[in-house]
C-alpha positions in Angstrom: 155.9 25.8 164.2 157.9 25.1 167.3 160.5 27.6 168.5 162.8 28.2 171.5 163.2 31.7 173.0 166.2 33.0 174.8 165.8 36.4 176.6 167.2 37.5 179.9 164.3 39.8 180.7 161.3 37.9 182.2 158.9 40.7 181.5 159.9 40.7 177.8 159.7 36.9 177.7 156.1 37.0 179.0 155.1 39.7 176.5 156.8 37.8 173.6 155.0 34.6 174.5 151.6 36.4 174.4 152.4 38.0 171.1 153.9 35.0 169.4 151.4 32.4 170.5 148.3 34.6 170.0 147.5 33.2 166.5 147.9 29.6 167.5 150.3 28.8 164.6 153.6 29.1 166.7 154.4 27.5 170.0 157.3 28.4 172.3 158.3 25.0 173.5 161.1 26.2 175.8 162.6 29.4 177.1 165.8 30.4 178.9 167.6 33.5 180.0 171.2 32.9 178.7 173.0 31.8 175.6 174.5 28.7 177.2 171.1 27.3 178.0 169.9 28.2 174.5 172.4 25.9 173.0 171.3 23.1 175.3 167.6 23.7 174.5 168.4 23.6 170.8 170.1 20.2 171.3 167.1 18.9 173.2 164.2 20.2 171.1 165.6 20.8 167.6 163.1 23.7 167.0 162.0 25.1 163.7 163.5 28.4 164.7 165.6 29.7 167.6 164.7 33.2 168.6 167.6 34.8 170.5 168.5 38.0 172.2 172.0 39.4 171.7 173.2 40.4 175.1 172.7 37.7 177.7 174.6 36.3 180.7 176.9 33.3 180.5 177.0 33.4 176.7 175.9 36.0 174.3 173.3 35.3 171.6 176.0 35.6 169.0 178.2 33.0 170.6 175.2 30.7 171.2 174.3 31.0 167.5 177.8 30.0 166.5 177.5 26.9 168.6 174.1 26.1 167.3 175.3 26.5 163.8 178.1 24.0 164.5 175.6 21.5 165.9 173.2 22.1 162.9 174.4 24.0 159.8 170.8 24.2 158.7 169.6 25.9 162.0 167.3 28.8 161.5 168.2 31.6 163.9 166.4 34.9 164.3 167.8 37.6 166.5 165.3 39.8 168.3 167.0 42.6 170.3 167.0 46.2 171.3 170.5 46.7 169.8 170.8 48.1 166.3 174.6 48.3 166.4 176.0 47.7 162.8 178.7 45.4 164.1 176.2 43.1 165.8 174.0 43.0 162.7 176.7 42.1 160.3 178.3 39.6 162.7 174.9 37.9 163.2 174.3 37.6 159.5 177.8 36.5 158.7 177.6 33.6 161.1 174.5 32.3 159.3 171.6 33.9 161.2 168.4 34.2 159.0 167.2 37.5 160.4 167.7 40.4 162.7 164.8 42.5 164.0 164.2 44.9 166.8 161.9 44.2 169.8 160.1 47.5 169.4 158.9 46.4 166.0 156.6 43.9 167.7 154.2 43.6 164.8 157.0 42.1 162.7 157.9 39.3 165.1 155.4 36.7 164.0 155.8 37.4 160.2 159.5 37.3 160.7 159.4 33.9 162.4 157.2 32.5 159.6 159.5 33.9 156.9 162.6 32.5 158.6 161.0 29.1 159.0 160.2 29.2 155.3 163.9 29.8 154.5 163.8 33.6 153.9 166.2 36.2 155.2 164.5 38.9 157.3 166.0 42.3 158.1 163.8 44.8 159.9 163.3 48.2 158.1 165.4 49.9 160.8 168.1 47.4 160.3 168.3 47.9 156.5 168.4 51.7 157.1 171.2 51.3 159.7 173.3 49.2 157.4 172.7 51.5 154.5 173.8 54.5 156.6 176.9 53.0 158.2 178.3 50.4 155.8 179.9 51.1 152.4 178.2 49.5 149.4 180.4 47.2 147.3 181.4 47.9 143.7 179.3 45.1 142.4 180.4 45.6 138.8 183.8 44.3 139.5 182.3 40.8 140.0 181.3 40.6 136.4 177.6 40.8 137.3 174.9 41.8 134.8 172.8 44.9 135.6 169.8 42.8 136.5 171.9 40.7 138.8 173.1 43.9 140.6 169.5 45.0 141.0 168.5 41.7 142.5 171.4 41.7 144.9 170.4 45.2 146.1 166.8 44.1 146.7 168.0 41.0 148.6 170.1 43.3 150.7 167.0 45.3 151.5 165.3 42.2 152.8 162.9 41.5 149.9 161.8 37.9 149.3 161.6 36.4 145.8 158.0 37.3 145.3 158.6 40.9 146.2 161.7 41.1 143.9 159.7 39.6 141.1 157.0 42.2 141.5 159.5 45.0 141.7 161.4 44.0 138.6 158.5 42.7 136.6 159.9 39.1 136.5 158.5 35.7 137.4 159.5 34.1 140.7 161.2 31.3 138.7 163.3 33.8 136.8 164.3 35.5 140.1 165.3 32.1 141.5 167.4 31.4 138.4 169.1 34.8 138.7 169.9 34.1 142.4 171.4 30.7 141.6 173.7 32.3 139.1 174.6 35.1 141.4 175.5 32.7 144.2 177.6 30.7 141.8 179.5 33.7 140.6 180.2 35.0 144.1 180.8 31.5 145.6 178.2 32.1 148.3 175.9 29.6 150.0 172.6 31.4 150.4 170.8 34.7 150.4 171.9 35.5 154.0 175.5 35.4 152.8 174.5 37.5 149.8 172.9 40.1 152.0 176.2 40.2 154.1 178.2 40.5 150.9 176.1 43.4 149.7 176.7 45.4 152.9 180.3 44.4 153.7 182.1 44.0 150.3 184.3 46.8 149.0 
């Protein structure tokens, strides 16, 4: 897997390179220290995943992600930051980012990159807790959702993948995929990232 990394702290960049490349499965093919250059690196390299910080000079990670998404609607973007601000989190997810984790949770960085590259949505445990504490849950029943669909939405909102949801609800992964397809159809959403945002933002 090839990724680009944007972080304005050189010490952090060096540490991340050591952590991420240690297993030999992931290669950081380019780095930069601002959002503007991150966009240019994405254009040049078309990486599997773009790993972005939030606060950077010239252009924030959020704005860089927006531009990258315009260039490539299928771009896989993972935010890695020290900021667990609820507004940052929901904005990041609403613009199409596939994940949001904190730098101090360093053991989750490589698994998160692999999960995002595989098409999953990743929210660090601290992020789920932050959203749960600060954002009202929607009244899911008003969307004419079955009880099992409501349960699945809640588990997606907590960052579980299909296999984990299947295990939690004693279903097959195929059944979970079918449920998710129907849920996305009912709610007119594109993917599980938008579904996670829906879970935390809808009233």
